[in-house]
N, C-alpha and C positions, 0 to 999 in steps of 0.2 A: 501494498500500499504506498505511494506516494508518500501520504501521511507521517512515517516514520523518516520521513529527510528532514523534518522540518525541526528548525533546532531548539524552536521559541514555542511552544502551545499554545497560545493565546484561546482565552473562549470562543472565536468566532473560526477558528481554526478547528477545534473539537466539533463546536456543532456541525460544519461544512463538513468535518469527515465522516461522521454518525451518520447524517443524513443520505450523503453519498452511498454509505454502504447498504442502508436500506432501498435504496432505490436501484441500484445494481443487484440486489439478491443476494448480498455478501455479508449473510446476517452474521457469522460466528465473527468475522473481522469489526463488526459494529458492536458486537457484545463486549470484544476485548477491548475495543478504543474507549466503552462505556467505563469498564470497569479502572484502564489506567487514567484515564480522567479521574475519577474518582481518587483513586490514587493520589494524583497530581495537585489535586486540591486547588486547582487554578480559580476553580469559578463552581456557583451551585448550579447543575442542569436546569436547560429553561425547557420550555413547552417544546421547542420544532426539537430536542436533543430526547426527549421522552417519548415523544411520537415515535420516531425514530427509533428506538431500542424495542418499542413495544411492538412494531414492525419486525425488529431481527426475532424477537421473541416468537411472536406469531409463524415466522417462518419457518422455526428451526423446532416450532411446537412445545417450546421449555416451557411447560406452566409455573416451573417451581421459579423461575427466574422472570418470568412475567409478574407474577404475586409478589416477586421480589420488590422490584421495579414498582408496582401498583402502591405497595405498603410504604414504599421510601416515599413518595407522591402524599401519600396521606400524613403520614409521622410528621415531612416536612410543610402541611401547611400548604401545598401547592393546588392554588386555584385557577382548575385547568379549563379552557375554554372546550368549544364544539368539538374542533379538529382532537383534541386531546383526548376528549371524552370518547370521542369515536375509536382513535388506539386504542384505548384501553379495551372497549365491548370489540374491537374486532381481534383483538388480542385472544381472551377469552375461548371467542368460538373459534377462531380456529385453533385451540389447543385443547378443544371438543369439550368445555367446561361450558354446556352453553346456561345454566343456573346461576353461573357467576355474571354470565354475560347479561341473564336478563335484570340482575340486578344491579350493576354498573348503567343500562339504560335507563332503570327505572330511577336511581338518582340524577341523571343529568338533569341539570334546570334547563338548559335549552336543546333542542336538538332541531337536526333535520335531516335533510331525503338520503344522505350517507348514513346515518345512524337508523332509521328503519330498517335500509337496505342492507345492512349488515346484520342486523338480526334475522331478516328474513333469510340471507345469505345461509347463516351461522346455523338456522334450525335445520335448512334443507341440507346442508350439508351431514349433519347429526343425526340422519335418518327420522328427525320430527317435522315431515313435508306438512301434516296439516295445522299444524300451528305457523309453517313460518307461511301456509295460506291464509290462516285467521288473522294472523300478524300484519299482510300485506292490506287486509280487507279494515283491519283495525285503523291503518294508515289513511288509507281512502276517507273513511269519515271522520277523522279528525281533522281533514281538510290540507294534509300534505302531497303535492305535487309528486307523482313518483317519475323518475327518469329512467334514462338506456337502463342503467347497471339496479335498477328494485325490478326491470321485466327480465333481467336475464337471469337474477336469482329468484323470481317467481319463473319462469319458464325450466330452470334447472330442478326446482322445487317439484312440479308438475311432472318432466321428466323421471324421475328418482322414485315416482310414485305412481305412475303408470296411469295418470289423469291425461289423457287424450282429450276428451273433450272440453276440460278445463285448459291445458294445454291452446287449444286451438280458440277460445274463447278467449286469452288474455292477450294470446297474438293479433287477435283485431283490436282489441280494446286499445292495446297501444298505439295504433295505426290512427285507427278512425277516431277517436276520442283525445289519444293526447298529442296525437299528429307526430309520432315517431316513427322515424324512415327505420326498418330493420337493420342493422346492421350484419356482419358475418357473424357474430358471438349468438345473437338473435337466433340467427338462421342454423347455427349447428345444433342451441337448442333444441330445437325444430324439430331437427334430422334426428337426434336423441332419442325424444319423446318418441318420434315414430318406431323407428327402430327398436328400441328395448321394450317396445309392449305386444313387437312381433309383424310391425306392419311394415318389413323390410322393402317391399316395393313401392310402396306407399312415400317412403324416405330418400329411395331413389326418386323418384318421380318427381316430388317436391325439390330436390336438388336441379334439374334440368327444368321445371316449368318455371324457377324463380331466376333463370337464367344464369346461376352462379356455379356453372362447371368447373371454372379453372381455380378454383376455391379448395388448395389439397386437405386441410382441415376438416371438410364436410366428408370427402370421401373418406379419409382415414376413423371419423365416428359412425361411418356408414360400415366399413369394414366390421371396424370394433364391435357395432351391433349385430353383425352375420356369423360373428362369431358365438354370439349368446345363444345365437335359437341356429346357428350349425347349417346356415345357409348356403353351401360353398357356391351357388352360382353367385350371387348379386355379389360376394365378399371377390370372387375372382375379377371381375367385373370393376371394382373398385379398386383392389390392388393394380390390374393392369391402368386403371386412369392415374395414380399416382406415380405407378413408373413412368409414365406417359409425359406428367407434369415436370418430372423430374421431383420428385420430392415423395420417393418412397422412402421413408426413414427407415432407420435400423426397429424401431417396433413397429412399423406397419409389415414389414420382412417376418418378422418374428409371429405375429399375428396371424398372419396368413398362413405361414412354417407349420404352426400351433394346430391350424385348423385342419391341415394336411395329415398331419401327424394323428390327430386323434379321429380321424377316418380310415386309419392306415392306409392311406395314400402315401404310400413311403418313397415311390418314385417321384411323384409332383415333389413331397418331402425334400428328396435330395437335388432335384432342378432349383429348388428356391434357393438352398442353400446354397449351391454352389454359385446360383448368380450372384447373391449376397457377398462369396468372396473373391468373385471377379471386379465388384464395385468397390470392393475393399469397408462393406457396412458391416461393421461390429455392433454385437450387441447391446446394451447398455444392460452391466449386472444389476441384478437384483440386492439389495441393501434394506435391512431393519436394522433399528438402533433403539435404543431404549437408556432414558436419561435417570440415573439412580445415583444420589448421593454427590449431586455438584459437579459427577462425570456422564458421558458420553459412551456408550458399549454398543458399538457399531456390527454385526455378523454380515456375512456373505455364505451361502449355502455351500454346504459341508466345510465353512469353515473351522478352524482350527489354533488359529492365532490367539484366542483371549486364553489369559493366564490361567482359566478353571475350565477349558477347553475339556476336559476329563471327567470332571463332575457333570458340567453342562449335559454330555451326549449320554452318560450312564442314565441319566434322571430320565432325559429323552428316551431311552428305549425301555424304561419300567413304563414312562408314561403312554408313551405310545400301546405298549401291550394291552394297559388297563382301556383305553381307548376302544381296543381290537373287545375287549372284554365287554366290553359297554354297548357293542355292537355297531361300533365306526368302521368302513370300509374306504381304503383309501383310494383315491380315482387315479388310479394307474392307466386309465386310457387318456389320462392327461398329459403323458410322459413323450415328449418328441422325439424318441429315438426307438428304433426295432430292434427290442431287447426280449429278455426275457421277464415274467412276472415278475418273481423274486426279483431283481435288478432295477425295475420300474419302481416297486414300491420303496425300497434303500433311498433310490433318489429322492423320492417327496418327504421321507422320513426327516431328512437334514436341511429342509428351505430354512432362508433365512428369518422366516416369522418367527418357525418354533424353537429355531437356536434363544432366540431373542426372549421370548416366554419364555421358558423353559429356565434361562439365568434368571429373567426376573423372579420366578416363582420359589426358585433356592438361593435369593438373595434378598427376601421380603420376610415379615411374619404372615401368618395362613391369613387369609382374607383381604391382605392388601390389594386397591384397586392396580391392575396394571396398564403401563400406557404405552405403546407399540408404534413406531413410525414406520412407512416404507415406501421407499422412493417411484416404485411400480405399483400397479393394481393387485391386491392380494390374489393367492393363488384359489381358484376353485378346493383343491385338495385342501388347502391350510383354514379356507372359509370353515367348512365343515368340521373340520378338524378343533378349532378355536372353541367352534359354538360346544362341541363334548366336552372341552380342557374347562369350560368357564363352569359348566355344571358340576365336573371329575373333582376339581378342585376350590370350587364355592370362591369365586373370586368372579368380580368385574372386570372383564379386559377389554379396552378401548386401542383400537389400530384405524390410524390416519394413512390412509394409503393416494397415490396421486392421482386420487378423485372424491373420497369423502371420509367420514368415519364410520367405522361398525364397533357397536358398543353392545360387544356379546357379554352376556349372565343369563346366570341357569338355563344355557342349553341354548337357548334362541341368541338371534342378532337383529339390531333394532333397522335392517333396513330390508327385514322379512326376506332375505332373500333376493331382493331386485336390485341388482346393483350391475 
């Protein structure tokens, strides 16, 4: 960070550095700069710094750090403006603590459209779609004008709960009553809405009818929903379109490759992976992490680098045996390799999510809530396994993946298996 080279660190320099880190997504750097600022004692953090740090906490999913920052504000009598209050609400929502987000929202002396939109989005991401839509309706009743961001949150809530009729209504309302022209983000929500609901052909037609064929993100969303419903025909169409647009990233190739593999189309799988090698496309490795005792513990599948790896693997072996005794069956059909059944089950057993959860269980008292974060979508086998783990271990397990939060408790997930 260029800031490291500044010999005299003034209050404006600290503010600029932390705000820049937050905007650029360099959340760890932003947190480090904030700690150094407090240690230097140059100045008391202002509202810009605190808002930036809270955005960093939200980006990292570090609830404990966010709570400490919020606590510092309260102890030091900071009088937050609406922007800083919104940052507090956003931090709690993106860390999966919607109850604290709701309390922070309720304590605000002044609210704007961003405040309401943040709550709507937070409820939607945490599997509380009904609450999200009720909050939106309450917003309208109180005379707050919805904006583009609000409607992205609302359409996302409809998408994650399969509310096609409501989604259609709000999409029209946005244009007819609020005179908001749809952005690519709004179109993407609609493609996701139709695709998730199994209306894959309608999603494809929606892209073509709105003359947005050249937007790669829409075809990638269509491809992703095709995977949910194992719709090979439209998945091939979407992947071919992405390749034509030269926007077929590693994630898209992997999605299509996995679809072929789960359908036992091994020749197609081989061809697609050969194309990936030819184009030098590298798959992004899945990572899961957990915050414990002010430290971040990160895992990848099959990882043995952690100091407690032997304990983690031994415990996970015992845990998976218990799950099978409780009726859990590994989703070996998801393994993208033409190998024996036993090898497939072994490869699923040590996914990064399971390693992080196993470490969390052996490192915390019985009944402690666990918060796991993953940089990709949680896999279907892990999703099923975590439901059973939450019941077997009598714990609430919260997983934030690339798209949303999953709150696992008593053998169920807040997403109701619709994600």
